[in-house]
N, C-alpha and C positions, 0 to 999 in steps of 0.2 A: 324428387330430384330438383335441383336448383335450375330454374329455367334460364336459357341463354348463357350457359356456362360450360366450360370444358368438361367432358365426361369424367376425367381423372379426379376432379374436385367437386363433382356435382351431387354425389350420393349422400345427401345430408340427412342425418337423423332428425334435425329440427324441421326441415321442410316436410319430411315424411309424417311428422306428428303436429303439424301447424294447425292453428285455429283458422276460421274463415278470415279473409282479408277484407277490410272495408273497400267500398267502391271508390276508386281513385281514377277517374277517367282522364285520358290525355287532355292537355290544354288545347283548346281549339278556339281560334279567334283571338281578339285583343282584350286584355283585362288590365285593371288598375288595382293597386293595393298599397298599403302603407309600408309593409315589409315583405320582401320576397326572399325565400329560402331555397337554396340549391342543395339538394341531398336529403334523402329520406331515411337516414339512419338515426341512431340514438340522439346525436347532437341536434340535427335538424328537427326531429319530431319533438324533442324536449323544448327546443326554442319555440316551435309553433304552438305547443300546448300552453306554455307560460305566457306567450304574447296574446293568444286568443282569450285566455282566462283574464287577462288585463284589459280586454275590450278593444284590442287593436286588430285591424284588418291585416291578415297574413295569408300569403299564398306560397305553398311549398311545391317545388318542381323536382321530381325524382325520375332518373333515366330509366329505371326498371319498375320495381314495386317497393313499397315500404319494407325496410329490413332486408333488402336483397344483398347488400354488401356484407362487410364484416359484422355489422350489428346483428344480423340473423344467422351468423355462422360460427360464432366464438364458443368458448367452453361454458358460457353461462355462469361464470364465477364473478361475484360482486365483491371485488377486493378494494378496500379503502386505501387512501394514500396515493402518493406518486412514487415513481421509481427511486427518487432520492429521499432520504430521511429528513425529518423536521429540522435538525440543526443545520444541515447543509443548505436547505431551502432558505432559512432565515439568514444564514451567512451570505448567501449569494444575492438575495433580493432585499435585504434589510429587514429590520424587526417589524416594521409596519406591514409592508406588502407581503413579506415572507410569512408572517403569522396569519395573514388572511388566506394565503394560499394553503398553508397547513390546515387551517380550519375548514376551508372549502373541500379539500381532498379528503380530510378525515371524516367529514360528515356526508360525503358523497353517497356512500352506501345507504345511510339512513334516508337520504332523499329518494333513492330508488325505491326502497320498501314503503316509504310514505306515499309515493305516487301509486304503487301497486294497491295499497290499501284504499286510498281515497277514490281511485277510479275503478276499483274492483277488477283489476286486470288478471285474467286467468292465465297465469304463466308459471305455476308451480313455484312461486317465490317462497324461499325459506331463509330467514335471517338467523341461521344456526351457528354462524361463525366460519371463519376461514383459517385453515391450517397451512403454515409454511414449514414443511419438513426440512431438517438440516442434513445435508449430505456429506459434509466433512468438517474437520475442526476449524478450519479457517472461516467457513461459513457460520459456524457457531458464534464466533466473536461478533460477526456482522449482525446476526439476528439478535443476539443478546443486547447489543448496543441499540438496535432499533426498538426493542421492547422498552428499554430504559428511557429513550427519548420520548416515545409516545406516552408512557405512563406518567412521566413528569408533567405532561400536558393533560392528564386526566382521562386518557383513553383506556378502554378495557382490554389490554393485551397482557399476556403472560407467557413465560417460557415453559415449555413442556419437557418433562424428563423423557428418556428413551422409552421407559415402560408406558408412560401416558401416551406418547406418540404412537407406539405399536398398538395399544388398545383402541385408539381412535381411528387409526388407519386400517387396522387388520393386517399389518405387515411389519416386520422388525428390521427392514433394510435401512432405516434412517437412524441417526444418532440422537435425535431429539427433534424439537420443533417449537413453533410459536403459534399461539392461538390468538386471533383477533376476533373478538365477539361481535364487532360491528359488521363483519362480512357475512356472506351467504351465497346462495345460488338460485338460478331460475332457468326457465326455458327462454333463450335469448330472442328467438324469432317471435314467439308469442308475446314477449314483453314489448318488442318493437311494434307489433300489430296492435297491442293494447294501447300504446301511446298514440298510434295513428287514430284509432277509434275515439280516444279521449279528445284529441286535438280537433277532430271533425265535430265532435259533440259540443265543443266549446266555440265553434264557429270558424275554425281554420279551413281553408280550401286546399285540398291535397290532390295533386295531379301525378299519376304514374305514367310511364311510357312517354315522358316529356323531357328528354335530354336537352339541356340548355346548350345551344350551339353558338351563341353570341351574347356579349355583354358590353354595352356601350353607354357612355354618359348621355343623359338627356336632361338638360337644365341642371338643377341641383340634385337630381335623382339618377335613376338608371332604367335602361330598357333591356330586358332579357328576351332572347329569341329562341323558339323551339321549332320543330319541323312543321307544326300545324298552327302556330300562334305566337303570341308574345305577351309580355306583361311589363308594365311600367311600375316602378316602386320608388318610394322616398329613400328607403334603405335596403341593403342587400346583405344577406348572411350566407357565406359559402361553407358548407358542411359536408365535404366530400372525402376527407380523410385519406385512406389508402387507395382510393379510386380518383384522386385529384388528377385532372388533365390540364390542358393549356388554356382553359377559359379565362383565368386571371394570369397574365404574364408573370412568370417567376415563381408562382405559388407551388407548382409541382416540384420545383427544385429545392424546396425547403424541407422535404421529407423523403424518406426512402421506403417504398412499399416492400414489405417482406411477407412471404407466404407463410401462413400458419395453418397447420393441418390437424385433423382429428380422426380417430377411428372409434367405432363403437360396436359392442356386441349386440346380439338379440337379447331380450329379457332373460336374465339368469334364473336358475332354479332358486327356490326360497332358501335352501340351506347354503348355497354359495353366496347369494346376495347378503345374507345375514353376517357373513364372515368378512365383508369388505365395507369399510367406512360405515360401521353400524349406526353411528349417530347422524348420518345424512350430511356430513360435512363435505366440502370440496377442498382440494389441496393443490398447491403449486409450489414446487420445491425450490431450494436455494441455488440450484445450478445456474450458471450463466446462460446455458441453453436449457431452460427449465422444462420439466415434465409437469403437466397439470392434469388432474384426474378427479373423477367423481362418479356417482351413480345417478341416473335419472329416476324419476318417480316410479317408473315401471321396472326398475332393476336392471337397466342396461348399463354396462361399464363403459365409460367414455375416457379416452386418453388422448392428450394433445401435446403438440410440440412444434418445433420449427420445421418448415417444409423446404422446398427447393423450387427454383424457377422452371426447371424442365419437367416434362411428364415422367421420364424415366427416374429422375432423381426424386420426384415426389412419391412415386410408388415405392421406391427403396426406403424413403423415410417413413412411410406408412407401415411398411413391414417392420422397421426398427421399433416403432411405437408398439406394435403388437407383441414383439419379443420382449420389450421392456416391461410391458404389462404382465406377461407370464412370469418373468423373473421376479417381479414384485409379488404377484399373486399366482402361484403355481396352479391353483384350482381353476384358472382360466384356460388351461392347456387345451381343453376340448371345446372351448366356447365357439359359437358361430359368430364370426365378425361380419355383421350385416351392413355396416355403413362405413364410408370413408369420404371425407370431404375437406374443403379448405377455402381460404380466401386471403386477401391482403390486409395486413395491418400497417399502419404508418409509423415509422420510427423517425425520431429527430436526432440530430448530431449531439445535442446537449441533454437528451433524455427527458426533457420537459415538453408538455403540450405547448403549442403556440397559439396565441390569439393575435393575429396579424392584420394590420391595415393593408387593404388591397386597392384602395382608392378613396376618394371623398365619400363618406356615408356608406362604406362597404368594408366589412371585416370577414376574416375566415378563422375558424377554430379547427385544429387538426393536430395529429401527432400524439396519440395517447400511449404509445410504447407498450401495448399489451394490457393497459389498464382501462379499456374503453367502456365497459358496462357502466361503472360508477362515474368515472370522470367525464365521459361524453354527456351523460345526463346532466351532471353539474355544470359543464361548460355551456350546454344549451340554455340553462337558466341565466348564466352570465351574459350570453349573447342577447337574451331577451331584455335583460337590464340595460345593456348598451343601446339596443334598438328603441327602448322607451325613453332614452335621453339621459341616462345616468352618466355623469362625467367619467372619463377614462380613469382619472386618479381615484375615483371612489369605487371602482369595480374590484372584485375579489381576485382578479388575475391581471397581470400586466399586459397592456396592449403595446405591441412592438411593430417596427417596420419589418418587411420581408427580409429573411436571412438565407439566401440561397446557399446550398452546400457546394463548396468548391469541387470542381471536377465531378459534378453530379453524373455526367455521362458515363463515368466509370463505375457506377454504383453496383452493377451486378457482379463483376469480378471482385470488387472491393468487399461486397457483402459475403461472397463465397469464401474469400480469404479470411475474413474476420470470424466467420462461423467455424471454420476449421481451427483457428487459433483458440476460440472459446471451447471447442470440443476437447482440444489437447489440454487446456487448463483444467477443465472439469474432470478429465480422466485422471490427471496426476495431482489434482488438488493444489494448483499453483495460481 
């Protein structure tokens, strides 16, 4: 179970099968460091690892334990790229910065698997490819255009026929699909814990149970306060994503936290597990409110989708995921659904992650829009480059001022209305 979490979203498969966590004692007393990091998810842990490997003094402060938030709760799909496709990215950000963003996001999955190999992270990482199944004809046009844009840039993507898709998925409910050979899957919590172990091994100081309650300027740097201590730092990285609070004024209003949920079976019998995703791929389909699914190494079927802010609504959405799984794979009708959990992902109004200035010598990276495993890891490396003194213009992602979302206080009813609209469009193919 996920500690200190609402029971409706606490029964996590990943927590039940987690490796030992490194010792990350609470911060006690006063400390100094070159770079302070707030948040112990993929972004913060990646930044800490890259900074420590570069020889910089870095201290990470996490309110709970490493990987406690969405980094340790997601579907474990390592999907390359951003929500927007390469042509749109380059049109919006220009050929120079746009091409760097495309390259960064396209290579993000390779970065994840290179870290797993280099640090021997035990997280069942498999770079076997990611499948995007096509659910209607309108989506086919979008997916085929996506494949064309990436292949023109040398990426290993291809369109799958309906037969190929059915063979790879073990179900014929989709019209076709896309294979991106750069993608793969892993155990997300164990990946986060592996990054934590590696960062500590490189010299980073990691403190759990150390929620930052205050952040104020001190000379040219910053002072961060926790319940039992404080740390002064020359530079600060905020890496709190879907769990961003009021620590930096205005930052929480730049994203909308949306609950993502998952359900998982107990290990399936050999004959059933061989009939589902036989190549070990993961899939996330082309719906606006997408379904994403895979098997874990022990043969548990995992299905994920959008949740709800209320307990009742969340339970209803979990039931819908189980029903959708059985419609796709009737052989799951008698399965034991052993786990159900969820957490918050951060969505942005423009569908891009944000690398925001929050003050002199302080930046935040957040808003991965459901692409957090690969992109958060990559953004952690960009943050490390910034903290080491790389000029903003030379980074592989644009640094911008805070862009609070208008009428952010209405986010919950607005999100509910938008999700209902998306469900309608998915249902009728519009």
